C-alpha positions in Angstrom: 11.4 -18.8 -0.1 9.5 -16.9 2.6 9.3 -13.2 3.3 7.4 -10.8 5.5 6.4 -7.2 4.7 5.8 -4.9 7.6 2.7 -2.9 6.6 0.8 -2.2 9.8 2.0 1.3 10.6 -0.1 4.5 10.3 2.5 6.5 8.4 2.0 9.7 10.3 5.2 11.3 8.8 3.6 11.2 5.4 0.5 13.1 6.5 -1.7 14.3 4.9 -1.2 11.7 2.1 -1.9 8.9 4.6 -5.1 10.3 6.0 -7.1 8.1 3.6 -4.4 5.8 2.2 -2.2 3.4 4.1 1.5 4.2 3.7 2.3 1.0 1.7 -0.4 2.0 -0.8 1.0 5.4 -1.6 1.8 5.3 -5.3 5.3 5.6 -6.7 5.1 6.0 -10.5 1.4 5.0 -10.3 1.9 1.8 -8.3 1.8 1.3 -4.6 5.3 1.4 -3.0 4.5 -2.1 -1.6 4.0 -3.4 -5.1 7.5 -2.4 -6.0 8.7 -4.4 -2.9 6.7 -7.5 -3.9 8.2 -7.4 -7.4 11.7 -7.2 -5.9 11.1 -10.1 -3.6 9.7 -12.3 -6.4 12.6 -11.4 -8.6 15.0 -12.9 -6.0 12.9 -16.0 -5.2 11.1 -14.8 -2.1 7.6 -15.5 -3.5 5.7 -16.7 -0.4 4.9 -13.5 1.4 3.1 -12.7 4.6 2.1 -9.1 5.4 0.9 -7.7 8.7 -1.8 -5.0 8.4 -3.6 -2.7 10.7 -4.3 0.9 9.5 -6.8 0.9 6.5 -6.0 -2.8 6.1 -8.8 -3.4 3.6 -7.1 -1.3 1.0 -3.9 -3.4 1.2 -5.5 -6.8 1.4 -8.0 -5.9 -1.4 -5.4 -4.7 -3.8 -2.9 -7.5 -3.5 -5.4 -10.4 -2.9 -3.7 -13.8 -3.3 -0.7 -12.2 -5.0 -0.9 -14.3 -8.2 -1.0 -11.2 -10.4 2.5 -10.4 -9.3 3.9 -14.0 -9.3 3.6 -14.4 -5.6 1.5 -16.1 -2.9 0.4 -13.4 -0.4 -1.2 -13.8 3.0 -2.3 -11.3 5.5 -2.3 -11.1 9.3 -4.4 -8.2 10.6 -3.3 -6.8 13.9 -6.1 -5.4 16.1 -3.4 -3.5 18.0 0.1 -2.8 16.8 2.7 -5.4 17.8 5.9 -3.6 16.7 8.2 -4.8 14.0 9.4 -7.9 15.8 6.1 -8.6 17.6 4.3 -8.7 14.3 6.8 -11.3 12.9 6.4 -13.4 16.1 2.6 -13.3 15.8 2.8 -14.6 12.3 5.2 -17.3 13.4 3.0 -18.5 16.2 -0.5 -18.1 14.8 0.2 -19.0 11.2 3.2 -21.3 11.6 4.6 -19.6 8.5 8.4 -19.7 8.8 10.5 -22.8 8.1 12.9 -24.1 10.7 15.6 -24.9 8.2 15.5 -21.9 5.9 16.2 -18.2 6.3 13.5 -15.7 5.7 13.5 -12.0 4.8 11.7 -9.1 6.5 11.3 -5.7 4.8 9.4 -2.6 5.6 6.3 -1.8 3.5 7.5 1.7 2.9 11.0 1.0 1.6 11.8 1.6 -2.0 15.0 -0.3 -3.0 16.6 -2.5 -5.6 19.0 -4.2 -3.2 20.5 -7.4 -4.5 18.7 -9.8 -2.2 20.4 -12.8 -3.8 23.9 -11.4 -2.9 22.6 -10.6 0.6 21.4 -14.1 1.1 24.7 -15.5 -0.1 26.6 -13.2 2.4 24.2 -14.3 5.2 24.9 -18.0 4.6 28.6 -17.6 4.1 28.8 -16.0 7.5 26.5 -18.5 9.3 24.6 -15.5 10.5 21.6 -15.6 12.8 20.7 -12.1 11.6 21.9 -9.9 8.7 20.7 -6.4 8.1 21.3 -4.4 4.9 23.1 -1.1 5.5 23.7 2.1 3.6 25.3 5.5 4.3 23.2 8.7 4.7 24.1 12.3 5.4 21.9 12.5 8.5 21.9 9.2 10.5 19.9 10.6 13.4 16.6 9.3 12.0 17.9 5.7 11.7 19.5 2.8 13.5 23.2 3.5 13.3 25.7 0.6 12.9 29.4 0.1 13.5 31.0 -2.9 11.9 34.3 -4.7 12.7 36.7 -5.9 10.0 34.6 -9.0 9.3 31.4 -7.1 8.8 30.1 -8.3 12.2 28.0 -5.7 14.0 29.7 -4.4 17.1 27.5 -1.4 17.9 23.9 -0.6 17.2 22.4 2.8 18.2 18.7 3.4 17.5 18.1 7.0 16.3 21.0 8.8 18.1 20.8 12.5 18.9 22.0 14.7 16.1 25.8 15.0 16.0 26.3 11.9 18.2 26.1 9.1 15.7 29.1 6.8 15.8 29.0 6.3 12.0 27.0 7.3 9.0 26.1 3.6 8.2 22.4 3.0 8.9 19.9 0.2 9.0 17.7 0.1 5.9 15.0 -2.1 7.4 15.8 -5.1 5.1 16.6 -8.1 7.3 17.6 -11.8 6.8 17.0 -14.1 9.7 17.3 -17.7 10.7 14.3 -19.2 12.4 16.2 -19.1 15.7 15.6 -15.3 15.9 12.0 -16.1 16.8 13.1 -17.6 20.1 14.4 -14.2 21.1 11.1 -12.4 20.6 8.5 -12.6 23.4 5.0 -13.7 22.6 1.9 -11.5 22.7 3.6 -8.2 23.3 4.9 -5.1 21.5 8.5 -5.7 20.5 10.8 -3.9 18.1 13.8 -5.1 16.2 15.8 -1.8 16.5 15.0 -1.1 20.1 14.8 -4.5 21.5 16.1 -7.4 19.4 19.3 -6.0 17.9 20.7 -4.7 21.2 20.0 -8.1 22.7 21.8 -9.9 19.9 24.9 -7.8 20.7 24.6 -8.5 24.5 24.5 -12.2 23.7 27.3 -12.1 21.2 25.1 -13.7 18.6 26.3 -13.9 14.9 24.9 -10.5 13.8 26.2 -9.1 10.5 25.8 -6.0 8.3 25.6 -6.3 4.6 26.6 -2.9 3.1 24.9 -2.0 -0.1 25.6 0.3 -3.0 22.1 -0.2 -4.3 19.3 2.3 -4.3 17.3 2.6 -1.1 14.9 5.2 0.2 12.7 5.2 3.3 9.5 6.8 1.8 8.9 8.4 5.2 8.1 12.0 4.5 6.9 14.3 1.7 10.4 15.2 0.6 11.5 11.6 0.3 8.2 10.8 -1.5 8.7 13.5 -4.2 12.4 12.6 -4.6 11.5 8.9 -5.3 9.7 10.0 -8.5 12.7 12.3 -9.5 15.1 9.4 -8.9 13.1 7.3 -11.4 13.2 10.0 -14.0 16.9 10.6 -13.6 17.7 6.9 -14.0 18.9 6.5 -10.4 16.4 3.6 -9.8 14.7 1.3 -12.3 11.1 0.6 -11.5 8.4 -1.4 -13.2 5.9 1.0 -15.0 2.4 -0.3 -15.7 2.1 1.6 -19.0 4.4 1.3 -22.1 7.3 3.6 -22.9 6.2 4.8 -26.3 9.3 6.9 -26.9 12.4 8.0 -24.9 11.2 9.7 -21.7 7.4 9.2 -22.3 5.3 6.5 -20.8 1.8 6.6 -22.1 -1.3 4.6 -21.1 -4.0 3.1 -23.2 -7.0 5.2 -24.3 -5.5 8.5 -23.2 -6.6 11.5 -25.3 -4.2 14.3 -25.8 -5.3 17.4 -27.7 -2.9 18.2 -30.6 -2.3 21.7 -29.2 -1.1 20.4 -25.8 2.5 20.4 -24.8 4.0 17.2 -23.4 7.6 17.5 -22.1 9.8 14.5 -21.4 10.3 12.7 -19.1 6.8 12.1 -17.8 4.4 9.2 -17.1 0.8 9.5 -18.2 -1.6 6.8 -17.1 -4.4 5.2 -19.1 -7.7 6.9 -19.9 -6.4 10.5 -19.1 -7.8 13.5 -21.0 -5.4 16.4 -21.7 -7.2 19.5 -23.1 -6.3 22.1 -25.6 -3.1 24.2 -25.0 -2.6 22.3 -21.7 1.0 21.6 -20.6 2.4 18.6 -18.9 6.0 19.5 -18.0 8.9 17.3 -17.3 9.1 15.1 -14.2 5.3 14.8 -13.9 3.3 11.7 -13.2 -0.4 11.4 -14.0 -2.4 8.5 -12.7 -5.2 6.7 -14.4 -8.2 8.8 -15.5 -6.8 12.2 -14.8 -8.3 15.2 -16.5 -6.3 18.3 -17.4 -8.4 21.2 -18.5 -7.6 23.5 -21.4 -4.8 25.9 -20.8 -3.8 24.2 -17.5 -0.2 23.4 -16.6 1.1 20.5 -14.6 4.8 20.9 -13.7 7.0 18.6 -11.7 3.8 17.3 -10.0 2.3 13.9 -9.0 -1.4 13.4 -9.7 -3.0 10.3 -8.3 -5.7 8.5 -10.2 -8.9 10.4 -11.2 -7.7 13.8 -10.1 -8.6 16.9 -12.1 -6.9 20.1 -12.9 -9.4 22.6 -14.2 -8.9 25.0 -17.1 -6.4 27.8 -16.6 -4.9 26.2 -13.5 -1.2 25.9 -12.7 0.1 23.3 -10.3 3.9 23.0 -9.7 5.8 20.7 -7.4 2.4 19.5 -6.1 0.9 16.2 -5.1 -2.8 15.8 -5.9 -4.5 12.9 -4.2 -7.1 10.4 -5.5 -10.3 11.9 -6.9 -9.3 15.5 -6.0 -10.1 18.5 -8.2 -8.0 21.6 -8.4 -10.3 24.5 -9.3 -9.7 26.9 -12.1 -7.8 30.2 -12.3 -5.5 29.2 -9.4 -1.7 28.8 -9.2 -0.5 26.3 -6.5 3.2 25.8 -5.7 4.6 23.1 -3.5 1.2 22.0 -2.4 -0.5 18.8 -1.2 -4.1 18.3 -2.0 -6.0 15.3 -0.6 -9.6 14.4 0.0 -11.1 15.9 3.2 -12.8 12.5 4.0 -11.6 11.1 7.3 -9.6 7.9 7.3 -11.6 4.7 7.5 -11.5 2.8 10.8 
């Protein structure tokens, strides 16, 4: 079946991580968040996938290629100017003739981390003869999301996009995971910016179309800001979400990559993930809830605590990093202690 991943946005709320990396490529447990999405789609039979791209598009397209490595067939549609969530889907429908007239398709954001049961959602969608079904979950602060009110039959009777704090009619929110029949495309204008939350969903209510909400108890996070990003890794370590890890689990709580060298005097707490070809020096400490990407170097006497180090980053001897994110190819100089920091390359983003 067919799916579309929305991956064209700039990801400004994740700045500075997204200055040189598009938001779908930000790593969660050493794999791009979009890779976790692709794996979920394939698991539930949505293995023919289009992805719209725009910001730093080469990184996304180059990494995923034709998708075969993940059991999918992936295609890309690069937007020279942003078309919005619905406008991007319409563009793929018109220019690529991708969606089937007789089969529902799924749309998911390229920055959503979830294990939603898409098979159950598809069954619900079909049983209700829905034109559109959106996955819903409850949150403590609904003001940053599209807020939904359901009737007794789970039909959506109210949709409010990002209500002012304290005014939300419920705590049930849109997760950005959608199932549509092909008829939804007729409601999206051609060649212009158009958004599902701001334009399409209110129109469905005005027209009394069969528009349903599928409430989930599954894991879901919008990886939209630094706090959410850090908490995704913690959720993995606490067992709240199961994710594919690209290195083996060698013992409970320890995932260790090939050709990594750990000095016998180093301290390795569990749980942690250490990628391949890392070097961990004498008397260094990797403390619990830390993630090291491929090729990281941790100098002698250095400490990495509750931190996320992207591939090829270095922490020099005697350095302490705690609750930090260290970007690709960055070096944290010696004899420093950094708490709650974000360290990224100063290079400007590619055009």
